[in-house]
C-alpha positions, 0 to 999 in steps of 0.5 A: 511594518513598524505596526506589525513588529510592535504588535508581534512582539507585544502580543508574543511576550504578553501571551507567554505564561498567560492563561490561554497558553496553559489552556492550549497545553491542557487541550493538547493533552485531551485532543490531537495536537493538529486539531488543537493547533487549528482550533487555536488558530481559528480562535486567535483569528476571530479574537484579533479580527474583532480587536483590530476592527474595534481599534480601527473604528475608535482610531477613525473617530479620535485625533491621532495625538489623543489616541496615542496618549490613550494607547500609551496609558493603556499599555502602562496599565496592562503592564501593571496588570501583568505584574499583578498576575492572573487570578484563579486557576491557570489551567481551565478545565475543558468540558466534553463538547458535542462539537468536534475538537477543532470547534471546541478548542476555537470556542474555548480559546475565544471565550478565554481571550475575550477582554484579555490584555492581549486582545485589548492591546490589539485594540489599542495598537490598531487605534494608535497605528492606523494600520489595521492589517499590519496590527492584525497580522502581527498580533495573530503571528505573535499569538500563534507563535506563543501559543504554538510554543505552549502546544509544542514545548510548554512543559520544557518552557515551564521547567526553564522559565517560570511563569512569574518571570514571563509575566515580569517580561510581559509587564516590562514590555507593556510599560516600556511601550507605554512610556515610549509612546507617552514621550513620543506623543507629548514631546 
């Protein structure tokens, strides 16, 4: 259960103020909210299934101690990356698609998340914890909750909590998890 909560909290806070959360808000203005939610959920499942599969595979080849150190260093790097902020325009434009809204949203979400820090964090967590199912469930739940908030209450959140503040919280959590992981792995 520890793997679930670690993945849930880390992914949830990392996704707050992230570009895909803004993408979901932009898509909600273009399509029906239910279809955006379904497409977003499908995209999240695909992205994190790939991440957890990769992490579990890597974790099966490397000794647990070395993987814990590598994952901790990655988390610290993600934290520093989060402090830097996102490059480019946060709200990406959605082109008209010949696919329906659900497929369009899912594909847009998958492309937007590939190689993102939340996906890489899921890779590291799956490798570190060795409990791919709990990491997958936690990562998907955290991402759906965070992006669901973007869908339902994004405008309100942007007025009350700045993107910069959410990025700082995300960075702090990554650095905290990374530092605690290093301490645990080395001592």
